[in-house]
C-alpha beads as a LAMMPS data file, in Angstrom:
LAMMPS data file: protein, C-alpha beads

433 atoms
432 bonds

1 atom types
1 bond types

-500.0 500.0 xlo xhi
-500.0 500.0 ylo yhi
-500.0 500.0 zlo zhi

Masses

1 110.0

Atoms # bond

1 1 1 -76.871 -338.308 59.228
2 1 1 -73.106 -337.812 59.017
3 1 1 -73.262 -334.464 60.798
4 1 1 -74.781 -336.201 63.834
5 1 1 -72.075 -338.865 64.104
6 1 1 -69.675 -336.767 66.220
7 1 1 -72.514 -336.039 68.675
8 1 1 -73.475 -339.709 68.847
9 1 1 -69.866 -340.666 69.446
10 1 1 -69.619 -338.110 72.253
11 1 1 -72.790 -339.458 73.833
12 1 1 -71.417 -343.005 73.636
13 1 1 -68.182 -341.982 75.334
14 1 1 -70.128 -340.144 78.055
15 1 1 -72.372 -343.189 78.619
16 1 1 -69.373 -345.498 78.997
17 1 1 -67.711 -343.097 81.418
18 1 1 -70.829 -342.805 83.568
19 1 1 -71.831 -346.466 83.394
20 1 1 -68.622 -348.502 83.003
21 1 1 -70.354 -351.760 83.969
22 1 1 -72.359 -351.551 80.745
23 1 1 -69.254 -352.073 78.625
24 1 1 -69.230 -355.256 76.587
25 1 1 -65.747 -355.934 77.838
26 1 1 -65.650 -355.970 81.617
27 1 1 -63.168 -356.680 84.358
28 1 1 -62.215 -359.239 85.384
29 1 1 -62.999 -360.687 81.967
30 1 1 -61.318 -358.658 79.235
31 1 1 -57.970 -357.441 80.522
32 1 1 -58.049 -359.810 83.482
33 1 1 -57.779 -362.868 81.244
34 1 1 -55.102 -361.371 79.046
35 1 1 -53.030 -360.135 81.971
36 1 1 -53.272 -363.110 84.322
37 1 1 -54.411 -366.164 82.278
38 1 1 -56.511 -367.185 85.294
39 1 1 -58.804 -369.879 83.936
40 1 1 -61.666 -368.954 86.250
41 1 1 -61.845 -365.654 84.400
42 1 1 -61.930 -367.416 81.035
43 1 1 -65.149 -369.072 82.149
44 1 1 -66.630 -365.692 83.085
45 1 1 -65.588 -364.354 79.710
46 1 1 -67.535 -367.104 77.973
47 1 1 -70.745 -366.687 79.954
48 1 1 -73.746 -365.263 78.186
49 1 1 -75.063 -361.931 79.450
50 1 1 -77.822 -363.490 81.583
51 1 1 -75.371 -365.785 83.396
52 1 1 -72.898 -362.951 83.849
53 1 1 -75.536 -360.649 85.315
54 1 1 -76.608 -363.325 87.789
55 1 1 -73.008 -364.023 88.820
56 1 1 -71.718 -360.495 89.383
57 1 1 -73.476 -357.316 90.634
58 1 1 -73.071 -354.140 88.610
59 1 1 -70.274 -352.850 90.810
60 1 1 -68.179 -355.954 90.126
61 1 1 -68.111 -355.406 86.351
62 1 1 -65.811 -352.444 85.953
63 1 1 -63.084 -352.735 83.336
64 1 1 -59.436 -353.258 84.236
65 1 1 -58.313 -349.616 83.788
66 1 1 -60.951 -348.484 86.285
67 1 1 -58.986 -349.796 89.278
68 1 1 -56.815 -346.992 90.654
69 1 1 -55.030 -346.150 93.896
70 1 1 -56.976 -343.396 95.650
71 1 1 -54.267 -341.905 97.877
72 1 1 -51.369 -341.556 95.472
73 1 1 -49.879 -338.094 95.942
74 1 1 -52.336 -337.159 98.704
75 1 1 -51.378 -336.226 102.240
76 1 1 -52.619 -338.842 104.668
77 1 1 -52.264 -339.345 108.409
78 1 1 -50.895 -342.877 108.204
79 1 1 -50.572 -343.044 112.002
80 1 1 -54.305 -342.371 112.394
81 1 1 -53.844 -339.688 115.041
82 1 1 -56.547 -337.216 113.989
83 1 1 -60.130 -338.440 114.443
84 1 1 -63.557 -337.014 113.624
85 1 1 -65.453 -336.841 116.928
86 1 1 -68.778 -335.957 115.310
87 1 1 -68.683 -338.950 112.983
88 1 1 -67.650 -341.213 115.854
89 1 1 -70.665 -340.058 117.831
90 1 1 -72.939 -340.934 114.908
91 1 1 -71.177 -344.274 114.442
92 1 1 -71.850 -345.232 118.052
93 1 1 -75.587 -345.010 117.397
94 1 1 -75.296 -347.511 114.559
95 1 1 -73.738 -350.433 116.433
96 1 1 -76.136 -353.413 116.690
97 1 1 -76.671 -354.612 120.266
98 1 1 -73.965 -352.257 121.634
99 1 1 -71.104 -353.657 123.721
100 1 1 -67.453 -354.399 122.982
101 1 1 -68.121 -357.131 120.431
102 1 1 -67.852 -354.664 117.530
103 1 1 -64.628 -352.882 116.607
104 1 1 -64.231 -350.608 113.591
105 1 1 -61.891 -348.252 111.801
106 1 1 -63.277 -346.128 108.948
107 1 1 -61.639 -343.552 106.697
108 1 1 -63.403 -341.379 104.158
109 1 1 -60.931 -340.724 101.322
110 1 1 -63.335 -339.153 98.834
111 1 1 -61.411 -337.014 96.379
112 1 1 -61.893 -333.277 96.774
113 1 1 -62.174 -333.190 100.560
114 1 1 -59.885 -333.816 103.473
115 1 1 -59.739 -337.448 104.646
116 1 1 -61.916 -338.110 107.689
117 1 1 -61.041 -340.872 110.142
118 1 1 -63.184 -342.451 112.842
119 1 1 -62.906 -345.581 114.934
120 1 1 -64.534 -347.626 117.688
121 1 1 -62.562 -349.996 119.956
122 1 1 -60.020 -350.053 117.128
123 1 1 -57.062 -351.130 119.273
124 1 1 -58.698 -354.355 120.427
125 1 1 -56.961 -357.472 119.129
126 1 1 -58.854 -360.221 117.300
127 1 1 -57.977 -363.470 115.569
128 1 1 -57.924 -362.284 111.926
129 1 1 -58.905 -365.591 110.339
130 1 1 -58.740 -365.364 106.571
131 1 1 -58.127 -361.610 106.623
132 1 1 -54.576 -362.712 107.450
133 1 1 -54.236 -363.761 103.811
134 1 1 -53.681 -360.096 103.013
135 1 1 -50.378 -360.412 104.872
136 1 1 -49.530 -363.420 102.694
137 1 1 -50.083 -361.608 99.394
138 1 1 -48.092 -358.683 100.836
139 1 1 -45.194 -361.025 101.589
140 1 1 -45.294 -362.543 98.111
141 1 1 -45.245 -359.133 96.421
142 1 1 -42.292 -358.109 98.576
143 1 1 -40.267 -361.188 97.687
144 1 1 -41.296 -360.933 94.031
145 1 1 -39.865 -357.408 93.946
146 1 1 -36.625 -358.743 95.408
147 1 1 -36.395 -361.315 92.597
148 1 1 -37.092 -358.737 89.868
149 1 1 -35.831 -355.412 91.211
150 1 1 -35.655 -353.668 87.853
151 1 1 -38.593 -355.148 85.926
152 1 1 -42.192 -354.911 87.055
153 1 1 -43.429 -356.739 83.960
154 1 1 -41.139 -359.681 84.738
155 1 1 -42.942 -360.081 88.061
156 1 1 -46.336 -360.383 86.376
157 1 1 -44.915 -362.673 83.692
158 1 1 -43.650 -365.025 86.410
159 1 1 -47.008 -365.072 88.199
160 1 1 -48.675 -365.877 84.886
161 1 1 -46.283 -368.580 83.680
162 1 1 -44.873 -370.379 86.716
163 1 1 -46.869 -373.499 87.606
164 1 1 -46.405 -375.044 91.055
165 1 1 -47.863 -378.130 92.677
166 1 1 -49.837 -377.941 95.904
167 1 1 -48.127 -380.834 97.676
168 1 1 -48.594 -381.312 101.434
169 1 1 -48.836 -377.527 101.977
170 1 1 -52.216 -377.514 100.219
171 1 1 -54.090 -379.825 102.575
172 1 1 -56.451 -379.844 104.278
173 1 1 -59.108 -377.224 103.541
174 1 1 -62.887 -377.532 103.289
175 1 1 -63.192 -374.498 100.977
176 1 1 -63.677 -375.553 97.372
177 1 1 -61.979 -373.912 94.419
178 1 1 -63.284 -373.189 90.908
179 1 1 -61.576 -375.507 88.432
180 1 1 -62.164 -374.877 84.732
181 1 1 -60.689 -376.448 81.599
182 1 1 -60.978 -373.949 78.694
183 1 1 -60.548 -376.729 76.108
184 1 1 -63.286 -379.075 77.333
185 1 1 -65.216 -376.324 79.187
186 1 1 -65.527 -378.702 82.121
187 1 1 -66.205 -376.820 85.361
188 1 1 -66.125 -378.222 88.893
189 1 1 -65.660 -377.106 92.504
190 1 1 -63.293 -379.599 94.148
191 1 1 -61.380 -379.279 97.378
192 1 1 -57.679 -378.632 96.876
193 1 1 -55.516 -381.755 96.950
194 1 1 -51.792 -382.394 96.853
195 1 1 -51.798 -383.114 93.121
196 1 1 -53.356 -379.818 92.069
197 1 1 -51.173 -377.641 89.865
198 1 1 -51.861 -373.972 89.162
199 1 1 -49.954 -370.889 88.127
200 1 1 -48.916 -368.501 90.886
201 1 1 -51.625 -366.085 89.737
202 1 1 -54.217 -368.847 90.101
203 1 1 -53.013 -369.859 93.559
204 1 1 -53.246 -366.195 94.646
205 1 1 -56.702 -365.988 93.090
206 1 1 -57.857 -369.107 94.958
207 1 1 -56.482 -367.599 98.182
208 1 1 -58.283 -364.262 97.803
209 1 1 -61.277 -365.047 95.608
210 1 1 -62.645 -368.058 97.520
211 1 1 -60.419 -367.738 100.601
212 1 1 -58.855 -371.167 100.157
213 1 1 -56.531 -372.060 103.034
214 1 1 -54.505 -374.532 101.007
215 1 1 -53.817 -371.874 98.416
216 1 1 -52.727 -369.441 101.137
217 1 1 -50.183 -371.942 102.472
218 1 1 -48.857 -372.573 98.955
219 1 1 -48.472 -368.827 98.282
220 1 1 -46.671 -368.374 101.624
221 1 1 -44.423 -371.319 100.734
222 1 1 -43.504 -369.716 97.413
223 1 1 -42.685 -366.417 99.153
224 1 1 -40.261 -368.323 101.404
225 1 1 -38.651 -369.966 98.381
226 1 1 -38.274 -366.584 96.681
227 1 1 -36.496 -365.280 99.788
228 1 1 -34.148 -368.270 99.886
229 1 1 -33.312 -368.647 96.195
230 1 1 -33.665 -365.060 95.024
231 1 1 -32.873 -364.606 91.303
232 1 1 -32.605 -368.392 90.946
233 1 1 -36.246 -368.876 91.937
234 1 1 -37.740 -368.692 88.396
235 1 1 -35.705 -371.776 87.413
236 1 1 -36.193 -373.617 90.710
237 1 1 -37.318 -377.196 90.139
238 1 1 -39.988 -378.959 92.152
239 1 1 -37.445 -381.420 93.492
240 1 1 -35.124 -378.633 94.640
241 1 1 -38.008 -376.958 96.452
242 1 1 -39.056 -380.183 98.159
243 1 1 -35.458 -380.948 99.152
244 1 1 -35.097 -377.515 100.719
245 1 1 -38.019 -378.061 103.088
246 1 1 -36.939 -381.624 103.884
247 1 1 -33.325 -380.736 104.691
248 1 1 -33.728 -377.379 106.452
249 1 1 -34.046 -377.536 110.271
250 1 1 -37.579 -376.830 111.495
251 1 1 -36.418 -373.975 113.734
252 1 1 -34.802 -372.276 110.772
253 1 1 -37.970 -372.695 108.717
254 1 1 -40.046 -371.264 111.558
255 1 1 -37.886 -368.153 111.876
256 1 1 -37.663 -367.611 108.134
257 1 1 -41.406 -367.985 107.734
258 1 1 -41.993 -365.339 110.396
259 1 1 -39.469 -362.996 108.809
260 1 1 -41.018 -363.289 105.346
261 1 1 -44.555 -362.599 106.580
262 1 1 -43.736 -359.937 109.193
263 1 1 -41.012 -357.712 107.747
264 1 1 -43.163 -356.065 105.043
265 1 1 -45.807 -355.164 107.645
266 1 1 -43.278 -353.714 110.076
267 1 1 -41.697 -351.727 107.236
268 1 1 -45.095 -350.064 106.712
269 1 1 -45.272 -349.103 110.390
270 1 1 -47.738 -351.826 111.381
271 1 1 -46.769 -353.264 114.762
272 1 1 -46.947 -356.957 115.790
273 1 1 -49.981 -356.281 118.000
274 1 1 -51.715 -354.519 115.108
275 1 1 -51.317 -357.239 112.467
276 1 1 -49.407 -360.489 112.587
277 1 1 -49.815 -363.968 111.151
278 1 1 -47.808 -366.693 112.844
279 1 1 -49.401 -369.928 111.681
280 1 1 -49.787 -371.354 108.218
281 1 1 -53.326 -372.026 107.079
282 1 1 -53.281 -375.835 106.797
283 1 1 -52.148 -378.700 108.998
284 1 1 -50.020 -380.014 106.173
285 1 1 -48.085 -376.742 106.019
286 1 1 -47.817 -376.363 109.805
287 1 1 -46.388 -379.870 109.988
288 1 1 -43.493 -378.674 107.841
289 1 1 -43.120 -375.032 108.943
290 1 1 -43.805 -374.724 112.689
291 1 1 -46.004 -371.861 113.949
292 1 1 -44.529 -368.925 115.841
293 1 1 -46.251 -366.146 117.756
294 1 1 -49.851 -366.820 116.792
295 1 1 -52.057 -364.558 114.699
296 1 1 -53.758 -361.342 115.758
297 1 1 -54.870 -358.030 114.332
298 1 1 -56.799 -354.912 115.222
299 1 1 -58.973 -352.660 113.068
300 1 1 -56.310 -349.968 113.429
301 1 1 -53.640 -352.290 112.066
302 1 1 -55.830 -353.299 109.142
303 1 1 -56.640 -349.645 108.422
304 1 1 -52.921 -348.912 108.274
305 1 1 -52.624 -351.713 105.729
306 1 1 -55.484 -350.266 103.666
307 1 1 -54.011 -346.760 103.648
308 1 1 -50.635 -348.190 102.655
309 1 1 -52.312 -350.028 99.781
310 1 1 -54.125 -346.934 98.522
311 1 1 -50.929 -344.882 98.876
312 1 1 -48.882 -347.345 96.813
313 1 1 -46.693 -348.242 99.792
314 1 1 -47.177 -352.015 99.796
315 1 1 -43.770 -352.645 98.243
316 1 1 -44.397 -350.088 95.473
317 1 1 -47.242 -348.606 93.449
318 1 1 -47.423 -351.435 90.845
319 1 1 -47.549 -354.093 93.588
320 1 1 -50.206 -352.183 95.524
321 1 1 -52.321 -351.791 92.402
322 1 1 -52.019 -355.476 91.562
323 1 1 -53.146 -356.486 95.057
324 1 1 -56.112 -354.147 94.777
325 1 1 -57.074 -355.693 91.423
326 1 1 -56.871 -359.163 92.920
327 1 1 -59.091 -358.078 95.821
328 1 1 -61.653 -356.808 93.327
329 1 1 -62.205 -359.967 91.301
330 1 1 -63.624 -362.140 94.058
331 1 1 -65.746 -365.181 93.232
332 1 1 -68.740 -363.616 95.004
333 1 1 -69.529 -361.007 97.602
334 1 1 -70.291 -362.139 101.138
335 1 1 -70.937 -360.634 104.563
336 1 1 -70.153 -356.900 104.615
337 1 1 -69.691 -356.728 100.836
338 1 1 -73.044 -358.455 100.218
339 1 1 -75.113 -355.478 101.410
340 1 1 -77.449 -354.379 98.578
341 1 1 -76.414 -350.737 99.056
342 1 1 -73.014 -351.735 97.631
343 1 1 -74.335 -353.481 94.511
344 1 1 -73.425 -350.596 92.220
345 1 1 -70.162 -349.849 94.030
346 1 1 -66.759 -351.240 93.248
347 1 1 -65.826 -353.220 96.366
348 1 1 -62.369 -354.566 97.140
349 1 1 -62.634 -356.809 100.152
350 1 1 -61.434 -359.723 102.201
351 1 1 -63.427 -361.372 104.953
352 1 1 -62.508 -364.000 107.493
353 1 1 -64.031 -365.976 110.316
354 1 1 -63.092 -368.380 113.063
355 1 1 -65.502 -369.931 115.551
356 1 1 -65.313 -372.488 118.337
357 1 1 -67.606 -374.201 120.843
358 1 1 -67.299 -374.570 124.595
359 1 1 -66.347 -378.202 125.356
360 1 1 -69.439 -380.266 126.027
361 1 1 -71.715 -377.922 124.084
362 1 1 -72.686 -377.689 120.452
363 1 1 -72.943 -374.604 118.273
364 1 1 -73.710 -374.044 114.623
365 1 1 -71.509 -372.834 111.809
366 1 1 -70.464 -369.209 112.417
367 1 1 -72.324 -369.360 115.747
368 1 1 -69.490 -370.167 118.133
369 1 1 -70.198 -369.788 121.841
370 1 1 -66.518 -369.804 122.894
371 1 1 -65.285 -367.535 120.108
372 1 1 -67.040 -366.321 116.991
373 1 1 -64.749 -363.993 115.075
374 1 1 -65.999 -362.457 111.849
375 1 1 -63.920 -359.798 110.123
376 1 1 -64.314 -357.672 107.009
377 1 1 -61.826 -355.386 105.277
378 1 1 -63.316 -353.261 102.477
379 1 1 -62.573 -350.474 100.062
380 1 1 -65.814 -349.009 98.722
381 1 1 -66.017 -346.840 95.606
382 1 1 -69.534 -345.603 94.894
383 1 1 -70.539 -344.341 91.413
384 1 1 -71.140 -340.851 92.872
385 1 1 -67.419 -340.531 93.688
386 1 1 -67.606 -341.432 97.371
387 1 1 -64.545 -343.443 98.446
388 1 1 -63.949 -344.937 101.884
389 1 1 -62.095 -347.701 103.743
390 1 1 -63.529 -349.983 106.434
391 1 1 -61.945 -352.469 108.825
392 1 1 -64.610 -354.269 110.879
393 1 1 -63.884 -356.981 113.434
394 1 1 -66.517 -358.662 115.588
395 1 1 -66.813 -361.431 118.150
396 1 1 -70.571 -361.840 118.566
397 1 1 -71.138 -365.118 120.386
398 1 1 -73.768 -367.706 119.488
399 1 1 -75.120 -366.002 116.380
400 1 1 -74.094 -365.546 112.785
401 1 1 -73.081 -361.885 112.557
402 1 1 -73.043 -361.769 108.750
403 1 1 -76.353 -359.898 108.983
404 1 1 -74.777 -357.387 111.356
405 1 1 -71.950 -356.808 108.893
406 1 1 -74.415 -356.074 106.102
407 1 1 -76.466 -353.820 108.362
408 1 1 -73.355 -351.875 109.317
409 1 1 -72.321 -351.666 105.661
410 1 1 -75.641 -349.986 104.867
411 1 1 -75.446 -347.586 107.787
412 1 1 -71.788 -346.689 107.270
413 1 1 -72.397 -346.014 103.596
414 1 1 -75.167 -343.586 104.492
415 1 1 -73.040 -341.952 107.176
416 1 1 -70.112 -341.348 104.845
417 1 1 -72.340 -340.141 102.021
418 1 1 -73.997 -337.660 104.407
419 1 1 -77.534 -338.907 103.920
420 1 1 -80.190 -337.658 106.303
421 1 1 -81.746 -340.904 107.486
422 1 1 -80.299 -344.204 108.619
423 1 1 -82.333 -347.315 107.962
424 1 1 -83.414 -349.379 110.943
425 1 1 -82.649 -353.099 111.511
426 1 1 -85.827 -354.153 109.730
427 1 1 -84.351 -353.229 106.356
428 1 1 -84.214 -356.000 103.768
429 1 1 -80.812 -357.653 103.536
430 1 1 -79.479 -360.846 101.963
431 1 1 -77.787 -363.538 103.995
432 1 1 -74.400 -363.363 102.301
433 1 1 -73.754 -366.995 103.097

Bonds

1 1 1 2
2 1 2 3
3 1 3 4
4 1 4 5
5 1 5 6
6 1 6 7
7 1 7 8
8 1 8 9
9 1 9 10
10 1 10 11
11 1 11 12
12 1 12 13
13 1 13 14
14 1 14 15
15 1 15 16
16 1 16 17
17 1 17 18
18 1 18 19
19 1 19 20
20 1 20 21
21 1 21 22
22 1 22 23
23 1 23 24
24 1 24 25
25 1 25 26
26 1 26 27
27 1 27 28
28 1 28 29
29 1 29 30
30 1 30 31
31 1 31 32
32 1 32 33
33 1 33 34
34 1 34 35
35 1 35 36
36 1 36 37
37 1 37 38
38 1 38 39
39 1 39 40
40 1 40 41
41 1 41 42
42 1 42 43
43 1 43 44
44 1 44 45
45 1 45 46
46 1 46 47
47 1 47 48
48 1 48 49
49 1 49 50
50 1 50 51
51 1 51 52
52 1 52 53
53 1 53 54
54 1 54 55
55 1 55 56
56 1 56 57
57 1 57 58
58 1 58 59
59 1 59 60
60 1 60 61
61 1 61 62
62 1 62 63
63 1 63 64
64 1 64 65
65 1 65 66
66 1 66 67
67 1 67 68
68 1 68 69
69 1 69 70
70 1 70 71
71 1 71 72
72 1 72 73
73 1 73 74
74 1 74 75
75 1 75 76
76 1 76 77
77 1 77 78
78 1 78 79
79 1 79 80
80 1 80 81
81 1 81 82
82 1 82 83
83 1 83 84
84 1 84 85
85 1 85 86
86 1 86 87
87 1 87 88
88 1 88 89
89 1 89 90
90 1 90 91
91 1 91 92
92 1 92 93
93 1 93 94
94 1 94 95
95 1 95 96
96 1 96 97
97 1 97 98
98 1 98 99
99 1 99 100
100 1 100 101
101 1 101 102
102 1 102 103
103 1 103 104
104 1 104 105
105 1 105 106
106 1 106 107
107 1 107 108
108 1 108 109
109 1 109 110
110 1 110 111
111 1 111 112
112 1 112 113
113 1 113 114
114 1 114 115
115 1 115 116
116 1 116 117
117 1 117 118
118 1 118 119
119 1 119 120
120 1 120 121
121 1 121 122
122 1 122 123
123 1 123 124
124 1 124 125
125 1 125 126
126 1 126 127
127 1 127 128
128 1 128 129
129 1 129 130
130 1 130 131
131 1 131 132
132 1 132 133
133 1 133 134
134 1 134 135
135 1 135 136
136 1 136 137
137 1 137 138
138 1 138 139
139 1 139 140
140 1 140 141
141 1 141 142
142 1 142 143
143 1 143 144
144 1 144 145
145 1 145 146
146 1 146 147
147 1 147 148
148 1 148 149
149 1 149 150
150 1 150 151
151 1 151 152
152 1 152 153
153 1 153 154
154 1 154 155
155 1 155 156
156 1 156 157
157 1 157 158
158 1 158 159
159 1 159 160
160 1 160 161
161 1 161 162
162 1 162 163
163 1 163 164
164 1 164 165
165 1 165 166
166 1 166 167
167 1 167 168
168 1 168 169
169 1 169 170
170 1 170 171
171 1 171 172
172 1 172 173
173 1 173 174
174 1 174 175
175 1 175 176
176 1 176 177
177 1 177 178
178 1 178 179
179 1 179 180
180 1 180 181
181 1 181 182
182 1 182 183
183 1 183 184
184 1 184 185
185 1 185 186
186 1 186 187
187 1 187 188
188 1 188 189
189 1 189 190
190 1 190 191
191 1 191 192
192 1 192 193
193 1 193 194
194 1 194 195
195 1 195 196
196 1 196 197
197 1 197 198
198 1 198 199
199 1 199 200
200 1 200 201
201 1 201 202
202 1 202 203
203 1 203 204
204 1 204 205
205 1 205 206
206 1 206 207
207 1 207 208
208 1 208 209
209 1 209 210
210 1 210 211
211 1 211 212
212 1 212 213
213 1 213 214
214 1 214 215
215 1 215 216
216 1 216 217
217 1 217 218
218 1 218 219
219 1 219 220
220 1 220 221
221 1 221 222
222 1 222 223
223 1 223 224
224 1 224 225
225 1 225 226
226 1 226 227
227 1 227 228
228 1 228 229
229 1 229 230
230 1 230 231
231 1 231 232
232 1 232 233
233 1 233 234
234 1 234 235
235 1 235 236
236 1 236 237
237 1 237 238
238 1 238 239
239 1 239 240
240 1 240 241
241 1 241 242
242 1 242 243
243 1 243 244
244 1 244 245
245 1 245 246
246 1 246 247
247 1 247 248
248 1 248 249
249 1 249 250
250 1 250 251
251 1 251 252
252 1 252 253
253 1 253 254
254 1 254 255
255 1 255 256
256 1 256 257
257 1 257 258
258 1 258 259
259 1 259 260
260 1 260 261
261 1 261 262
262 1 262 263
263 1 263 264
264 1 264 265
265 1 265 266
266 1 266 267
267 1 267 268
268 1 268 269
269 1 269 270
270 1 270 271
271 1 271 272
272 1 272 273
273 1 273 274
274 1 274 275
275 1 275 276
276 1 276 277
277 1 277 278
278 1 278 279
279 1 279 280
280 1 280 281
281 1 281 282
282 1 282 283
283 1 283 284
284 1 284 285
285 1 285 286
286 1 286 287
287 1 287 288
288 1 288 289
289 1 289 290
290 1 290 291
291 1 291 292
292 1 292 293
293 1 293 294
294 1 294 295
295 1 295 296
296 1 296 297
297 1 297 298
298 1 298 299
299 1 299 300
300 1 300 301
301 1 301 302
302 1 302 303
303 1 303 304
304 1 304 305
305 1 305 306
306 1 306 307
307 1 307 308
308 1 308 309
309 1 309 310
310 1 310 311
311 1 311 312
312 1 312 313
313 1 313 314
314 1 314 315
315 1 315 316
316 1 316 317
317 1 317 318
318 1 318 319
319 1 319 320
320 1 320 321
321 1 321 322
322 1 322 323
323 1 323 324
324 1 324 325
325 1 325 326
326 1 326 327
327 1 327 328
328 1 328 329
329 1 329 330
330 1 330 331
331 1 331 332
332 1 332 333
333 1 333 334
334 1 334 335
335 1 335 336
336 1 336 337
337 1 337 338
338 1 338 339
339 1 339 340
340 1 340 341
341 1 341 342
342 1 342 343
343 1 343 344
344 1 344 345
345 1 345 346
346 1 346 347
347 1 347 348
348 1 348 349
349 1 349 350
350 1 350 351
351 1 351 352
352 1 352 353
353 1 353 354
354 1 354 355
355 1 355 356
356 1 356 357
357 1 357 358
358 1 358 359
359 1 359 360
360 1 360 361
361 1 361 362
362 1 362 363
363 1 363 364
364 1 364 365
365 1 365 366
366 1 366 367
367 1 367 368
368 1 368 369
369 1 369 370
370 1 370 371
371 1 371 372
372 1 372 373
373 1 373 374
374 1 374 375
375 1 375 376
376 1 376 377
377 1 377 378
378 1 378 379
379 1 379 380
380 1 380 381
381 1 381 382
382 1 382 383
383 1 383 384
384 1 384 385
385 1 385 386
386 1 386 387
387 1 387 388
388 1 388 389
389 1 389 390
390 1 390 391
391 1 391 392
392 1 392 393
393 1 393 394
394 1 394 395
395 1 395 396
396 1 396 397
397 1 397 398
398 1 398 399
399 1 399 400
400 1 400 401
401 1 401 402
402 1 402 403
403 1 403 404
404 1 404 405
405 1 405 406
406 1 406 407
407 1 407 408
408 1 408 409
409 1 409 410
410 1 410 411
411 1 411 412
412 1 412 413
413 1 413 414
414 1 414 415
415 1 415 416
416 1 416 417
417 1 417 418
418 1 418 419
419 1 419 420
420 1 420 421
421 1 421 422
422 1 422 423
423 1 423 424
424 1 424 425
425 1 425 426
426 1 426 427
427 1 427 428
428 1 428 429
429 1 429 430
430 1 430 431
431 1 431 432
432 1 432 433
């Protein structure tokens, strides 16, 4: 028996390499808990296998070391000048219902072949909705680097240990957050209120994992405070923070807020018409920090952000990698990311929506007849080695376009993976709601 042990060990290692989701320890559980102390992940860690399987698809169970940056050290056309005409022609055939309501930017970054870029109406500007929260986490990472220039680990230690209160910035938002007490194992899904206290890591997680608007305003607030207080920020008291916002003129707060959120994007070569966020995500926050310039983005601008992330250019490589990890451990997959064809893929995504009704008419949720923005930003990593980036923005009036996003996810995946046939609209898809 002993002579077979080396062979069995080799087979075990090969199995783990080929099927990383089968590991007993899985991200975001083991590694995620230790690194971030996010209590939502503690709950996942304690789930039995049946609960865990129901909660997360296979592709969402990779271990922490799996997450890498795909464009480090690779030549990339960050200005998106060169385009693949043949792929664009195929993409045009895939658009549901045709028309200008669908805008996309796609880049195949599969290792071992030259990157391929294609787009459709990619310069059109849309209201980004919650996709704008990617600009917020970018701003926080930038200011965090300014506080700890020489120590990456100190940045993560601060995110893990510093607890801040939501206050008026946190309200109001209808999105619930996962709240878990590891000692009592009590779990609930409340709306964020002013009394909520979480670590910075947890606020970021609430912002990206469940797209909580209150959390986004709190994270933006903390980025402003980091800019103002610099190395003194780690010892900043709650009273000092509150006094700063009470005593600082509103015009100064407005300009500083814009600077904090915009400068990192401009430094990456993303113009104000390509990606900007000018309004905080809650009325409570906007009542303290006035809006400036509105919010808008284009698929091209979001693709530039994605390529910067994969190239390690969002602040630096450690910051880019940390953002990518945070995008991976979402509470659940919705819209584009909910397509069954992606179940075994690692998907790093952020979606957003904003809808409105014509005065005097009524329209359902995500079925706005005045505006009905739905946006998805995704990095897809299939088990076969295929890697690609997608920025999809739509404004399909009077109908929930979540189905369209899933349909496009299926078709784009087949296009990039060079499969022969594209499924038709009758294919079976989940709702993603």
